[in-house]
C-alpha positions as CSV (number, residue, x, y, z in Angstrom):
1,M,249.1,50.8,-108.9
2,R,247.5,50.9,-112.3
3,V,244.8,53.6,-112.6
4,L,242.4,53.8,-115.6
5,F,240.7,57.1,-116.4
6,V,237.4,57.1,-118.3
7,H,236.3,60.2,-120.1
8,S,233.6,60.7,-122.8
9,E,232.7,63.4,-125.3
10,E,229.1,64.4,-126.0
11,D,230.1,65.9,-129.3
12,Y,232.7,63.3,-130.4
13,Y,234.7,63.6,-133.6
14,S,234.3,59.9,-134.5
15,P,233.8,56.7,-132.5
16,E,237.4,55.7,-132.8
17,K,238.9,59.2,-132.4
18,P,236.5,61.0,-130.1
19,L,238.7,64.2,-129.9
20,E,239.3,66.3,-132.9
21,G,242.5,67.9,-131.5
22,F,244.4,68.6,-128.3
23,E,242.4,71.7,-127.6
24,R,239.6,69.3,-126.4
25,M,241.8,67.6,-123.8
26,Q,240.3,67.5,-120.3
27,F,242.6,69.1,-117.8
28,G,241.4,67.6,-114.6
29,I,242.3,64.0,-115.2
30,S,245.4,65.1,-117.1
31,Y,246.8,66.8,-114.1
32,I,245.8,63.9,-111.8
33,S,247.5,61.5,-114.1
34,S,250.7,63.5,-114.1
35,V,250.7,63.5,-110.3
36,L,250.2,59.8,-110.1
37,K,252.9,59.1,-112.7
38,E,255.3,61.3,-110.7
39,A,254.6,59.2,-107.7
40,G,255.5,56.0,-109.6
41,H,252.0,54.8,-110.6
42,E,250.9,53.8,-114.1
43,T,247.9,55.4,-115.8
44,R,245.9,55.0,-119.0
45,L,242.9,56.7,-120.6
46,V,239.9,55.2,-122.4
47,V,237.4,57.4,-124.2
48,P,234.3,55.4,-125.0
49,T,231.3,56.6,-127.1
50,P,227.9,55.1,-127.4
51,H,229.3,53.1,-130.4
52,T,232.4,51.8,-128.6
53,V,231.3,51.0,-125.1
54,D,233.1,47.6,-125.2
55,V,236.5,49.4,-125.4
56,V,236.3,50.0,-121.6
57,E,236.1,46.3,-120.9
58,E,238.9,45.7,-123.3
59,Y,241.1,48.1,-121.4
60,I,240.2,46.7,-118.0
61,E,241.0,43.2,-119.2
62,E,244.4,44.2,-120.8
63,F,245.5,46.9,-118.3
64,D,244.1,45.3,-115.1
65,P,243.7,48.5,-113.1
66,G,243.2,48.7,-109.3
67,L,241.2,51.9,-109.6
68,V,239.0,53.3,-112.3
69,C,238.3,57.1,-112.3
70,F,235.4,58.4,-114.3
71,T,235.1,62.1,-115.1
72,S,231.9,63.8,-116.3
73,V,230.1,67.0,-117.1
74,Y,226.3,67.1,-117.0
75,S,225.8,66.4,-120.7
76,V,227.5,63.0,-120.6
77,Y,226.8,61.9,-117.1
78,E,223.9,59.5,-118.0
79,F,226.2,57.7,-120.4
80,I,229.2,57.6,-118.0
81,A,226.9,56.3,-115.2
82,T,225.7,53.5,-117.5
83,V,229.3,52.6,-118.4
84,A,230.2,52.5,-114.7
85,A,227.2,50.3,-113.9
86,G,228.4,47.8,-116.5
87,V,231.9,47.8,-115.1
88,K,230.7,47.3,-111.6
89,K,228.5,44.4,-112.7
90,R,231.4,42.6,-114.3
91,H,234.0,43.6,-111.7
92,P,232.2,44.1,-108.4
93,D,235.5,44.4,-106.4
94,L,237.0,47.1,-108.7
95,F,236.9,50.5,-107.0
96,L,235.2,53.1,-109.1
97,V,235.4,56.9,-108.5
98,A,233.4,59.7,-110.1
99,G,234.9,63.2,-110.4
100,G,234.6,66.4,-112.4
101,P,232.1,69.3,-112.3
102,H,228.9,67.2,-112.2
103,A,230.2,64.9,-109.4
104,T,231.3,68.0,-107.4
105,L,227.9,69.7,-107.7
106,R,225.7,66.6,-107.4
107,P,227.6,64.0,-105.4
108,D,224.6,62.2,-104.1
109,E,223.4,61.4,-107.6
110,C,226.7,59.7,-108.3
111,L,226.7,57.8,-105.0
112,A,223.3,56.4,-105.8
113,G,224.8,54.7,-108.8
114,A,227.7,52.3,-109.3
115,F,230.4,54.5,-107.9
116,D,232.2,53.7,-104.7
117,A,233.4,57.2,-104.1
118,V,233.0,60.8,-105.4
119,C,235.7,63.4,-105.6
120,I,234.6,66.9,-104.7
121,G,236.6,69.6,-106.3
122,E,240.3,69.4,-107.2
123,G,241.5,65.8,-107.2
124,E,245.3,65.6,-107.5
125,Q,246.3,65.1,-103.9
126,A,243.0,63.3,-103.0
127,T,243.4,60.7,-105.7
128,L,247.0,60.1,-104.8
129,E,246.0,59.4,-101.2
130,L,243.2,57.1,-102.4
131,V,245.7,55.2,-104.6
132,E,248.1,54.8,-101.7
133,Q,245.4,53.5,-99.4
134,L,244.2,51.0,-102.0
135,E,247.7,49.9,-102.8
136,S,248.4,49.2,-99.1
137,G,245.3,47.0,-98.9
138,R,243.4,49.5,-96.6
139,E,239.7,50.3,-96.9
140,P,239.7,53.9,-98.2
141,S,238.8,56.3,-95.4
142,G,239.5,59.8,-94.1
143,I,240.5,61.3,-97.4
144,A,239.7,65.0,-97.7
145,N,237.6,65.8,-100.9
146,F,236.1,62.3,-101.0
147,C,232.7,61.0,-100.2
148,I,233.1,57.2,-99.8
149,K,230.5,54.5,-99.6
150,N,230.7,52.2,-96.6
151,G,228.0,49.7,-97.0
152,D,224.7,51.6,-96.8
153,D,226.5,54.6,-95.2
154,V,228.5,57.3,-96.8
155,E,231.6,58.8,-95.2
156,R,231.6,62.5,-96.1
157,N,235.0,64.0,-95.6
158,A,235.7,67.7,-95.4
159,T,237.2,69.4,-98.5
160,R,240.8,70.6,-98.4
161,P,241.5,74.2,-99.3
162,F,242.0,75.0,-102.9
163,R,245.7,74.4,-103.7
164,A,247.5,77.7,-103.6
165,D,250.7,76.8,-105.3
166,I,249.5,75.4,-108.7
167,D,253.0,75.9,-110.1
168,S,254.1,72.9,-108.0
169,I,251.8,70.5,-109.9
170,P,253.6,68.7,-112.8
171,F,252.5,69.6,-116.3
172,P,249.4,67.8,-117.5
173,D,249.8,64.3,-119.0
174,R,249.1,64.9,-122.7
175,D,250.5,61.5,-123.9
176,M,247.4,59.7,-122.6
177,W,245.3,61.6,-125.1
178,I,247.2,60.7,-128.2
179,P,245.4,57.4,-129.1
180,W,242.1,59.2,-128.8
181,T,242.9,62.3,-130.8
182,A,242.3,62.6,-134.6
183,N,244.9,65.3,-135.0
184,P,247.6,65.0,-132.3
185,L,249.6,67.8,-133.9
186,S,246.7,70.3,-133.6
187,R,246.8,73.4,-131.5
188,P,247.0,72.5,-127.8
189,S,245.5,74.4,-124.9
190,V,247.6,75.4,-121.9
191,L,245.8,76.1,-118.7
192,A,247.0,79.4,-117.4
193,G,245.0,79.5,-114.1
194,R,242.2,78.1,-112.1
195,G,239.0,79.7,-111.0
196,C,237.1,82.7,-112.2
197,P,236.7,86.1,-110.4
198,F,233.2,86.7,-111.9
199,Q,229.8,85.5,-110.9
200,C,227.9,85.0,-114.2
201,T,224.6,83.3,-113.6
202,Y,224.8,80.8,-116.4
203,C,228.1,79.4,-115.0
204,S,228.7,77.1,-112.1
205,N,231.8,78.9,-110.8
206,H,229.9,80.5,-108.0
207,A,228.9,77.0,-106.8
208,L,232.3,75.5,-107.3
209,R,233.8,78.3,-105.3
210,R,231.8,77.3,-102.3
211,T,233.0,73.7,-102.2
212,A,236.3,74.5,-100.4
213,G,238.2,77.1,-98.5
214,G,241.2,79.2,-99.6
215,K,241.7,81.3,-102.6
216,Y,239.6,80.2,-105.6
217,V,241.2,82.2,-108.3
218,R,244.8,81.3,-108.8
219,M,247.1,82.0,-111.7
220,R,250.2,80.1,-112.7
221,S,253.4,82.2,-112.8
222,P,254.3,83.5,-116.2
223,S,257.6,81.7,-116.1
224,N,255.9,78.4,-115.3
225,I,253.5,78.8,-118.3
226,A,256.4,79.7,-120.6
227,E,258.3,76.6,-119.4
228,E,255.4,74.3,-120.4
229,V,255.0,76.0,-123.8
230,E,258.7,75.7,-124.4
231,G,258.8,72.0,-123.5
232,Y,255.9,71.4,-125.9
233,K,257.6,73.3,-128.6
234,R,260.8,71.2,-128.2
235,K,258.8,68.0,-128.3
236,F,256.9,69.2,-131.4
237,P,259.1,71.6,-133.3
238,L,256.3,72.2,-135.9
239,L,254.1,73.7,-133.2
240,T,252.9,77.1,-134.4
241,E,250.0,78.1,-132.2
242,V,248.9,77.6,-128.5
243,Y,245.6,78.5,-126.9
244,L,246.0,79.9,-123.4
245,E,242.9,78.6,-121.5
246,V,241.9,81.1,-118.8
247,E,238.6,82.6,-117.7
248,T,239.9,86.0,-118.6
249,L,243.4,87.3,-119.4
250,G,242.7,90.8,-118.2
251,A,241.5,90.2,-114.6
252,D,245.1,90.8,-113.2
253,M,246.8,93.3,-115.5
254,K,250.2,93.0,-113.9
255,W,250.1,89.3,-114.3
256,A,248.9,89.5,-117.9
257,L,251.7,91.9,-118.8
258,G,254.2,89.7,-117.1
259,L,253.0,86.7,-119.1
260,A,253.1,88.6,-122.4
261,S,256.7,89.6,-121.6
262,E,257.7,86.0,-120.9
263,L,256.1,84.7,-124.1
264,E,257.7,87.5,-126.1
265,A,261.1,86.5,-124.7
266,L,260.3,82.8,-125.4
267,N,259.4,83.6,-129.0
268,A,262.6,85.4,-129.6
269,R,264.4,82.1,-129.3
270,W,262.5,80.4,-132.2
271,E,263.0,80.9,-135.9
272,V,259.3,80.3,-136.3
273,P,257.5,82.0,-133.4
274,I,254.5,80.6,-131.7
275,A,251.2,82.4,-132.1
276,F,248.8,82.6,-129.2
277,G,245.1,83.1,-128.5
278,T,243.1,83.5,-125.3
279,N,239.9,84.7,-123.6
280,L,239.2,88.2,-122.5
281,R,236.3,89.3,-120.3
282,V,235.6,93.0,-121.0
283,T,235.2,95.1,-117.8
284,P,233.6,98.5,-117.5
285,N,235.7,101.6,-118.6
286,K,238.8,99.5,-119.2
287,D,241.5,100.8,-121.4
288,Y,243.2,97.8,-123.1
289,E,245.9,99.8,-125.0
290,E,248.7,98.6,-122.8
291,L,247.6,95.0,-122.7
292,F,247.0,94.7,-126.4
293,T,250.3,96.4,-127.2
294,A,252.0,93.7,-125.1
295,L,249.9,90.9,-126.6
296,A,250.8,92.0,-130.1
297,A,254.5,92.1,-129.2
298,A,254.2,88.5,-127.8
299,N,252.7,87.3,-131.1
300,F,249.1,86.9,-130.0
301,R,246.9,86.3,-133.0
302,F,243.5,86.7,-131.4
303,V,241.3,87.2,-128.4
304,N,237.9,85.6,-127.8
305,I,235.5,88.0,-126.1
306,G,232.4,86.7,-124.2
307,L,229.8,89.2,-125.4
308,E,226.9,86.8,-124.5
309,S,224.2,89.3,-125.2
310,G,224.1,92.6,-127.0
311,S,221.3,93.7,-124.7
312,E,222.7,95.7,-121.8
313,R,219.5,94.9,-119.9
314,V,220.0,91.2,-120.3
315,R,223.6,91.3,-119.3
316,R,222.9,93.5,-116.2
317,E,219.7,91.9,-115.0
318,I,220.0,88.3,-116.0
319,L,223.7,87.5,-116.5
320,K,225.4,89.7,-114.0
321,R,227.8,91.1,-116.6
322,N,228.1,94.8,-116.1
323,Y,229.8,96.4,-119.1
324,S,228.4,98.6,-121.8
325,N,228.2,98.1,-125.5
326,E,230.6,100.9,-125.9
327,D,233.1,99.0,-123.6
328,I,232.8,96.1,-126.1
329,M,233.3,98.2,-129.2
330,A,236.2,100.1,-127.6
331,A,237.9,96.8,-126.8
332,V,237.4,95.6,-130.4
333,R,238.7,98.8,-131.9
334,T,241.9,98.6,-129.7
335,A,242.4,95.0,-130.5
336,R,242.2,95.7,-134.3
337,K,244.5,98.7,-133.9
338,H,247.2,96.2,-132.8
339,G,246.5,93.6,-135.4
340,L,244.6,91.2,-133.2
341,Q,241.7,89.2,-134.5
342,V,238.5,89.1,-132.4
343,G,236.0,86.3,-131.8
344,F,232.7,86.7,-130.0
345,Y,230.8,84.2,-127.8
346,N,227.1,84.8,-127.9
347,L,224.0,83.3,-126.2
348,I,220.4,83.0,-127.4
349,G,217.3,81.7,-125.6
350,L,218.1,83.0,-122.1
351,P,215.3,83.1,-119.5
352,G,213.9,86.7,-119.6
353,E,215.3,87.4,-123.1
354,T,213.0,88.7,-125.8
355,R,213.3,88.9,-129.5
356,K,214.0,92.6,-129.1
357,D,216.9,91.7,-126.8
358,F,218.4,89.3,-129.4
359,L,218.1,92.0,-132.1
360,E,220.5,94.0,-129.9
361,T,222.9,91.0,-130.1
362,V,222.6,91.1,-133.9
363,K,223.1,94.9,-133.9
364,L,226.3,94.7,-131.9
365,N,227.8,91.8,-133.9
366,R,227.0,93.7,-137.1
367,A,228.7,96.8,-135.7
368,C,231.8,94.9,-134.5
369,Q,232.0,92.3,-137.3
370,P,234.0,89.7,-135.2
371,D,236.4,87.6,-137.3
372,W,234.3,84.6,-136.1
373,F,231.5,84.0,-133.7
374,L,230.0,81.2,-131.7
375,L,226.3,81.4,-131.0
376,S,225.2,78.9,-128.3
377,V,221.6,78.2,-127.3
378,F,221.3,78.7,-123.6
379,F,221.1,75.4,-121.6
380,P,220.3,75.5,-117.9
381,Y,223.1,73.4,-116.3
382,P,222.4,72.3,-112.8
383,G,224.5,74.2,-110.3
384,T,223.9,77.5,-111.9
385,E,221.7,80.4,-110.8
386,L,219.9,80.4,-114.1
387,H,219.0,76.7,-113.7
388,D,217.4,77.6,-110.3
389,L,215.5,80.4,-112.0
390,C,214.3,78.1,-114.7
391,V,213.0,75.7,-112.1
392,E,211.2,78.5,-110.3
393,Q,209.6,79.7,-113.5
394,G,208.6,76.2,-114.6
395,L,210.7,76.4,-117.8
396,L,212.2,72.9,-117.6
397,D,209.2,70.9,-118.8
398,D,209.7,68.9,-122.1
399,M,213.3,70.0,-122.3
400,D,215.2,68.8,-125.4
401,K,218.7,67.7,-124.3
402,V,220.0,66.6,-127.7
403,L,223.2,68.5,-128.6
404,E,222.5,71.1,-126.0
405,R,223.7,74.6,-126.8
406,R,222.7,73.9,-130.4
407,R,219.0,73.1,-130.0
408,P,216.5,75.3,-128.1
409,A,216.0,74.1,-124.5
410,L,213.3,76.4,-123.1
411,N,209.9,77.6,-124.3
412,L,210.1,81.2,-123.2
413,P,207.2,83.6,-123.0
414,G,207.4,85.7,-126.2
415,F,210.4,83.8,-127.5
416,S,209.4,80.3,-128.4
417,K,211.7,77.3,-129.2
418,K,210.7,77.6,-132.8
419,Q,211.7,81.3,-132.9
420,V,214.9,80.7,-131.1
421,G,215.8,77.9,-133.4
422,R,215.0,80.0,-136.5
423,W,217.1,82.9,-135.4
424,Y,220.0,80.6,-134.4
425,A,219.9,79.0,-137.8
426,W,219.9,82.4,-139.6
427,S,222.5,84.0,-137.3
428,P,225.4,84.0,-139.8
429,L,223.2,86.0,-142.3
430,L,222.0,88.3,-139.5
431,F,225.5,89.0,-138.3
432,Y,227.5,89.0,-141.5
433,G,224.9,89.7,-144.3
434,G,226.1,92.6,-146.5
435,H,229.6,92.5,-144.9
436,R,230.9,89.2,-146.2
437,P,230.4,87.4,-149.5
438,L,227.1,85.7,-149.7
439,M,228.5,82.2,-150.5
440,E,230.7,82.4,-147.4
441,V,227.7,83.3,-145.2
442,L,225.6,80.5,-146.8
443,W,228.4,78.0,-146.1
444,I,228.5,78.9,-142.4
445,M,224.7,78.6,-142.3
446,A,224.8,75.2,-143.9
447,M,227.4,73.9,-141.5
448,G,225.5,75.3,-138.6
449,R,222.5,73.3,-139.7
450,I,224.6,70.1,-140.0
451,F,226.2,70.7,-136.6
452,S,222.7,70.9,-135.0
453,H,221.7,67.4,-135.9
454,R,223.6,64.3,-134.7
455,R,222.8,62.2,-137.8
456,L,223.7,64.9,-140.3
457,L,226.9,65.6,-138.3
458,T,227.9,62.0,-138.3
459,L,227.4,61.7,-142.0
460,W,229.3,64.9,-142.7
461,R,232.2,63.9,-140.6
462,A,232.4,60.5,-142.2
463,W,232.3,62.1,-145.7
464,S,234.6,65.0,-145.1
465,G,237.0,64.1,-142.4
466,W,235.4,67.0,-140.4
467,R,236.1,70.7,-140.5
468,S,234.8,73.2,-138.0
469,P,232.5,75.6,-139.8
470,Y,234.5,78.5,-138.4
471,K,238.0,77.1,-138.8
472,Q,238.6,78.6,-142.3
473,F,237.9,82.0,-140.8
474,E,239.9,81.6,-137.6
């Protein structure tokens, strides 16, 4: 059977090439596509934007799929639902499926629209079973992980346990993304594991964990990860860097050290070794000496650390992140000792946060001087604990959803949208002022201003060919 996947980017690079590089590739449909191809089915991908909606119809007419699978996060669901409605109007017999985080957490919203079924959670095996039933001419039924419309009724099937052996899944289909990527030779991401062991209140992992039984946090074996990296390097010999996408590299120290050892051995076979980067969640009283020694030996260039807030009160009482500022500073010192660069992820505008709390974020960034930082404006995504808290506190009225995480979403008592927006705009100067050349800081500020407005961003990308404001420093 022919299966068409539809994905969209809220922050797209350009209408014709929505993804800047392979680091933006969506893993869920990439793995489903590889499973379907392994079973002998044919797949394609289309990535529409508000400027290129007609491209979906063009692909349907040319490819003639028997199934169309839409994936969506919250920020693009309204657009994806509109596209699906158009497809269903023109092709009423074509079976449409919604999947992804938004569909998993809010299936009834999707079923109220044009979709014939919704996939809850991981979709590889479920989608394969759906394809086999459709191909045989059967009315889809009894497929675990699927809610399926049947006239005015909905068949709600149980979810299957989270797949334990993720090494057995074929490597993700990257070829499907090449036509939609502005720089297909850019740094790729390799997914190192699934699930997160932490319970941060701004994240939906706690809700996703409850959607199925079995072990939620699963890591690929180091040898399996190294095999994927090696295959990519052989296909693209000029590959010089890979980002290992994982919630945190340090949750299982034995596994992390084993991975570093595998990657070190892999690099020994190349004349030009591959550099790596990854995420690290700092935990209380953790000594990272052994881990960072191993990462340096494996040619890791950097680690990104989720600081989120420099206020220990905010982290402890609002975010459920229980580490001290000294834990953060110690991790940064150890990383730099071993030649690793450090990036910080920060949040501003959290419910319960005050201006004094954000000054603690400024203070810690100034003390650590991360090589780059990302400051995101908090946005209350449905399915998170903080979204429920915002509902309880009546903070969701008159919410601005344009380019969320870059524009203030909440009017907080004592920390208004205007104040949050001002401090967000001035954050490069607040974090780096007096530590970096003024022109460099002003450049980052200017780019941050552009990236907070869709029209300015579109004009900038059209004129410049697009550069991340932080890429020159990464």
